[in-house]
C-alpha positions in Angstrom: 19.6 1.6 -8.2 15.8 1.9 -8.0 13.6 4.7 -9.3 10.9 6.4 -7.2 7.4 6.5 -8.7 4.1 7.8 -7.6 0.5 6.9 -8.6 -2.7 8.7 -7.8 -5.8 6.5 -7.9 -9.3 7.9 -7.1 -11.3 5.7 -4.7 -14.8 6.0 -3.3 -14.4 5.3 0.4 -14.1 7.1 3.7 -10.5 7.8 4.9 -11.3 6.1 8.2 -12.4 2.8 6.5 -9.6 2.9 4.0 -7.0 3.3 6.8 -8.1 0.0 8.3 -7.4 -1.8 5.0 -3.9 -0.1 4.8 -2.7 -0.5 8.3 -3.9 -3.7 9.8 -2.9 -7.3 9.0 -6.5 -8.4 8.5 -7.2 -5.4 6.3 -4.1 -5.9 4.1 -5.0 -9.6 3.8 -8.3 -8.6 2.1 -6.6 -7.1 -0.9 -2.8 -6.9 -0.8 -1.6 -10.4 0.1 -3.1 -13.8 0.7 -2.3 -13.5 4.4 -0.6 -11.0 6.6 0.8 -11.4 10.1 2.3 -8.8 12.3 4.4 -8.7 15.4 4.8 -5.2 16.6 6.1 -3.1 13.7 7.1 -6.2 11.6 4.6 -7.3 9.0 4.9 -10.6 7.1 3.1 -10.7 3.8 2.3 -14.1 2.4 1.5 -15.0 -1.2 1.0 -18.4 -2.8 4.6 -19.6 -2.4 6.5 -16.6 -1.2 6.8 -14.6 2.0 8.2 -11.1 2.4 8.6 -9.1 5.6 8.4 -5.4 6.0 8.8 -3.0 8.8 6.2 -0.3 9.5 8.1 2.9 9.4 5.4 5.4 9.8 1.6 5.5 10.5 -0.6 8.6 10.6 -4.2 7.8 11.6 -6.6 8.0 8.6 -3.8 9.6 6.5 -0.9 7.4 5.6 1.2 4.3 6.2 4.8 3.7 5.1 6.5 0.3 5.0 10.0 -0.9 4.2 10.8 -4.3 2.9 13.5 -5.9 5.2 15.6 -6.6 2.1 15.8 -2.8 1.5 16.8 -2.0 5.1 20.1 -0.5 4.2 18.6 1.6 1.4 16.2 4.6 1.4 13.5 2.6 -0.3 10.0 2.2 1.0 6.4 2.0 -0.1 3.8 4.4 1.2 0.1 4.8 0.7 -1.4 8.2 1.5 -5.1 9.0 1.7 -5.7 12.3 0.1 -9.0 14.2 0.3 -9.7 17.1 -2.0 -10.5 20.1 0.2 -13.3 21.3 -2.1 -14.8 18.3 -3.8 -14.1 15.8 -0.9 -13.0 13.3 -3.5 -10.7 10.7 -2.0 -7.6 9.4 -3.8 -4.8 7.0 -2.8 -1.3 8.3 -3.4 1.1 5.4 -3.8 4.8 6.0 -3.5 7.1 3.1 -4.3 10.5 2.3 -5.8 11.3 0.0 -8.7 14.1 -1.1 -11.0 13.7 0.8 -14.3 13.2 -2.5 -16.1 10.2 -3.4 -13.9 8.7 0.1 -13.6 5.6 -0.4 -15.8 5.0 -3.8 -14.4 5.1 -2.5 -10.8 2.8 0.4 -11.6 0.3 -2.1 -13.1 0.7 -4.4 -10.1 -0.3 -1.5 -7.8 -3.3 -0.6 -10.0 -4.4 -4.2 -9.9 -4.0 -4.3 -6.1 -6.0 -1.2 -5.7 -8.7 -2.6 -8.0 -8.9 -5.6 -5.6 -9.2 -3.1 -2.7 -12.0 -1.3 -4.6 -13.9 -4.6 -5.0 -13.5 -5.4 -1.3 -14.8 -1.9 -0.5 -17.7 -2.3 -3.0 -16.5 1.0 -4.6 -16.0 -0.3 -8.1 
């Protein structure tokens, strides 16, 4: 059984620009995977020597995207990235929700932090 975890990572970018990097194959290929292809709601993420497919479950413009790996199709597991804007300060954060085996939890959190660091570099918001 996998455990749900959430991360909040501040980022300096507009929600509109961020959303393009979270919801389009070309945007995701800039920071999340080496290459990303999509056919409708099916996204294929390609890394050096592996390939994983995920279904786009939900997309709210400039707000959030939720994907589910096909291997988790019979489970209630997904990964979601939400763009949160503080009403007062207008600071932008990415809220990551994902699921992990307990043994891999710290490693998966670190992986997300590294991925978001890559996104920040692409956005020039380091």
